[in-house]
Structure formats: C-alpha cells, structure tokens
C-alpha positions, 0 to 999 in steps of 0.5 A: 497668342494670349491677349494681356487680359487673357493672361492675367485672367489666367493667373488669377485662376491660377492663384485662387487654385494655390490658395486653395492647396494652402488650406490643406497644409493649414490643417484642412484635409477635406480640401478636394478639387473636382475634375472641373477645377483640376482641368481649368487649372491645368489648363491655364497653366499649359496655356501660360506655359505654351505662351513662352513669348512672354516668359511665362515658363519662368514665372510659372516655375518661380511662383510654384517655388514661392507657393511652397515657400509661403506655405512652409513659413505661414503655416509649417514653422509656425505649427513648431512653435512651443512643441516639446517632446511628442507633440513636436514629432506629431507635428512633424508628422502631421506637417509632412503628410499635409505638405505632401497632399499639398504639393501632389496638387500643385505638381498635377496643376503645373504638369506642363512645365514639369515635362517640358521646361522644369528638367532643362532648366533644374535637371529635376522634377517639381517632386524633387524641388518640393521636397528639397524645399520642405529638407532645406527650410524645415527639416535641416533645421530641426533635425537635432530636435527631432532626433533629441526627442526620439532618444529621450522617448526612448530612454522614458520607455526603458525607465518604465514610462509609457511613450507614444510608439506610433509617432517614434515609428512614423518619425523614423519613416520620415527620417528614411524619406528624407534620406531617400530625397536628399541623400542624407543618411538622417536615420543612420545618424540617429541609429548611431547616436541611439546605439551609443547611448544604448551602449552607455546606458546598459554598461551602467546597468550592468555595474548597478546589478553586479554591485547589488544583487546575486549573480542569479538576479543579474541573469533574471534582468539581463533576459527581462532587458534582451526580451524588452529591447527585442519587443521595442526594435519590433515596435518602432525601429525599421528592421535593420536595427533590431541585430544591431540594438541586441548586439549592444545590449549583449555586450554590455550585459553579458560579454564585457561582464563575464569576468566579473559575474565569474569573480562575484560567484567564485567557488572555493575551488578556484579551478571551478572558476576557471572551468566556468569562465572558460564555458561561458566564453565558448557558449558567448563566442558560439551563440547569436540572438539574430534572426534566423537563429535557432536560439530563443532569448530564454534558450541563449541564457539558460544555455550561457549561465543558468545551465552551466554544468560547472555550477548553478546560479540559484 
C-alpha cells in the first residue's frame, strides 16, 4: 500500500519523464534515458498500477493519452504552420519520426498497464492508441494537403524541374504506415488520383505532339516519356505502382492514338495504311512493358512503330 506522499512523489517522477520525452517530438532527438532512469520510471508506473485501490490504472491511461495530445498540440501541429510544397512533406516525415520515437519510450515506461490493464479497457495496445492519436489529430486533417503537394511535385518533375524525390518516397511510406495502423487506404487513394491526373496529362500531350510534329518525332517523345516514367516510378513509388503507371502512359500515348498516327502518315495507297493499322493493333495486343517481360522499352516501341514492315517513320 502506498502512502499519499509516496504516490504523489511517484507521479512527480513520472511527470518529469513525460516532459523529457516531449523534448524528442520538439526536435531534440539526442534525448536519451539511462538504464537507471528507465527502471525508475517503469517502477513508478508499476507501483502506481499495483495500488489499484486508488484507481491509478485509469489515471495512468488518461495521463498517457493526455501526454500524446499535449505533444501533438504543442509541437506537431504548430510545425506545419506556413509550410508549403516539399517543406510540408519534410515536416510531416520529421514529426512522424520524432513522434514514434517519443511514444516508443512512453510505451516502455507504461508497460505495466499495457500488459495488464489497457487490453481489457480499450481492446488495443498503447502503441495502437499512439498511432491512432497521430492519425486523428494530425494526419486525417492534413492528408488532402499532403496529397496535393505530392501530386504537384510529380507534375513539376514532368515539366523538367528538380524535386525532392527522397521526401516523396518517404511520405508514401507514411501513407502506407497510416493504412497499416488505421485500415484506411491512403496510398491507394493517392495512387488513384495520380493515375487520373497522369491520364489527363498524357492525353493532352499526345494531341499536342501529334499536331505539331512528325510521326517520327512523336515516337521519340513516346519512348522518352516511357523511360522517364519508369525511372520516376523506381525513384519514389512503391513497386506495385510502376506497372499501373506505365499502362496508363501507353494507353494515352500509343493505344488511344494509333488511328490518328496512321491518319497523319497515310500513304497514297490507302491499303498500306490499313495494313499498317492492323499491324500496329496486333503488336499492341501482344506486347507488354511489365516486369518480367522480354521486351525493353526501346524494343517495344521499335517493334511497334519504327520497325513496321509496311513503311518506315523516318
């Protein structure tokens, strides 16, 4: 049985430990707890939890949750103010990393209630509570902004600008981690919007290139775009996105434009154009650019257009 003075002293020790963990999310990742400090804090929680006659277990859980909310409101959310473009994504990545480190220590200190009390009350773990707090108070409200910034950076790179590929790759990892913790398919939602925008972008590009250049120029641009998109997918998209991205690009630049490409280079003998069209459709139907295919991008386009037996594109 704990005396009131002992109990109050333990709570004060615990408060000091909580305040020290907050320094981590505030940006001081050098914060460390010695073995002695860890054991002392762990023991405080254990003793308070054991003194159940004072309902300390409920107090400990409430204090754990409140410490998360305090850190988010005092450090995480203010860090997003006036942040735009890649800076916003970098801040998300940094804050999520700091937050996870902070909660790692808190979960260690509160291990006693995590084992014997929390599962009975919340049907989850303290780690689940930590992740859900970040999602509910931060990620859920800012997700659309994060998504818009990621889409904007991808479009900027397509226009030839240099972007922070590392931040893009890491923010997609955050998206997938949020899916793991909440069951909400954040990355898949982003991917769907990205593919829609890619479709619109290359539909416009196909029309422009076809109107202002020769078929030979068009083929070169298609080849270059497929190479760029493949490289782009390798730099920051998860592996499953690449086949979907290349499929969309091929659909807009090749499959949907074949009839117009044939019309643009229609030979005097119309039967040649018909033969060419049929040949291209046949090759389109039988060739892929997916992982495991024997066709490289260059071979695929060369076989599809440049090496046509009906007539050359040069």
